[in-house]
N, C-alpha and C positions, 0 to 999 in steps of 0.2 A: 709368520708361521706358515709352514708348508705341511699339507696333509696328503699322504699317499694312501689310496684305498685299495690298491692292487699291486703289492710289492712282493717279490720273491727274495727271501733271505736264505741263502744256503746254510743249513744247520751245521755243516762242518766248519763254517766260519765263526760260529758262536762258541767260544772256548769255555764259557761257564754254564752253558745250557744244560739243564738237568742236574745241576750240582748246587742247590741252594745254600748248603753249608759253606762252600767255597765262596760263593757270591756274597753271602751275608757277612763273612769274616774277612773279606778282602782288605778293608782298611784297618781293622783291629790287628791283623797279623802282618801288616806292612811296617818295616822299621823306619821309613822316611818321613815321621810325624812332625818333628821340629822344622825341617825345611818346608813341608807342606803348609804348616800353620803360619810360618813366616810369610810365605808367598800369599796365602789367603788374607793376611792382614795388610800386607804392603801393596798388593796389586790394585785394589780399589782406589787407593790414594794416587798411585803412579798413573793409572789410566786416566784420571781426571786431569793430570798435569800434561799428558801428551798433546791433547788438542789445544791446550793453552799455549804451549810452545809453538805449535804450528800456526796458530792465529797470530802470534807475535812476529814470527818469521815472514808470514805472508802479508801482514800489515794491510794497508789500504788496497793492495793489489787484489785482494780477495773480494773487494766490494763490487767490482765491475768486470768480472771474468766473463769473456765472451762464450757463447755456446758453440757446439760443434758446427751447427749450421752457419754461424758467423765465420768460423775458421775456413770452411770450404765454400763459402758464398762470396758475394761481391766485395766484402770487406777483407778478404784473405790477404791481399797485398798490404793493406794498412796494418793488419794484425802482425804480419811478419816484420814490417818496418818499425812499428811503435811499441810492440810488446816483446821484442827480443831482449835477451840478457847477454851478459858477457860469455856465457857458455851454452845458451839454448836459443834456438830460433823461436819466433813468435808462436808458432803452432805447438811446438814442444813445451814451451813455457805455459801456454794455456792448458795443456793436458795436465801438467804438474799442478797448476792452481785448481783445476777441477777436482783432481784427486784430493788435494788438501781440503777443498770445500766439502766433498763427500765425507771426509774423515772427521771434520771438526765443526762444521756449520750447518749441514743439512739436517732435515728431519730424521733421517736414518742415523746420523751421528748422535743426535740427542737421545734417541731410543737406545742406541748401543752403549752410550755412557751410563745411562740409568741401569741397563742390564748388567754391565760389568761391575758397577758399584754394589749391586745387591746379589750378584751371582752366587756367592758363597753364603749368603745370609746377611743379617743385619751387622754392619761393620762394628758398631759399638758393642754388641753382644759378643761378637767374635773376639774382639780385643780383650774384653773382660775374661772370657773363657781361656784365652791364651795366657794371660797373666796368672790366672788361677791355676793353670796346669803346672806351674813351676813351684818347687819347694823354695820359699823365700826365707826360711828360718836361718840358714847359715849366714845370709846377708844381714838379717836383723841382729843376729848374735855378734857379728863383726862390728856393727855400728854401736851396739850396746857396750861391747868391750872397749871400743875407742872412746865413747863418752864417759865410761867409768874410770878411765885413766886419770881424769882430773887435771 
């Protein structure tokens, strides 16, 4: 959390300032609901999968990733020799692994995953609301008609 107690926000940059009807009706009058609800229901699941993929790709290489001090210190030559890959030098590979660490293993990543999962609200309630928003009667009628054919 970041708190700014002395910030200048130019009012000409606030495009809904002073227009509560426009602000309050923004979502109700926007025609992009189906895509938005799809994203709101899919993204929490996808975001959980991204770090899992990165952990699998990084494998055990993520367990002993050197620090920046190691890369620039007395171990620099060893890091360059033993941590290089087919396409990256040792220092570059360490940077990449540190990024993956920050993205999927660090305390920051854990908080971020939790935040992304609940950002739009409870995923179970969102999914229920999404299903309830569709008229399912034509599909029920089609199934009934199929079953009545005997």
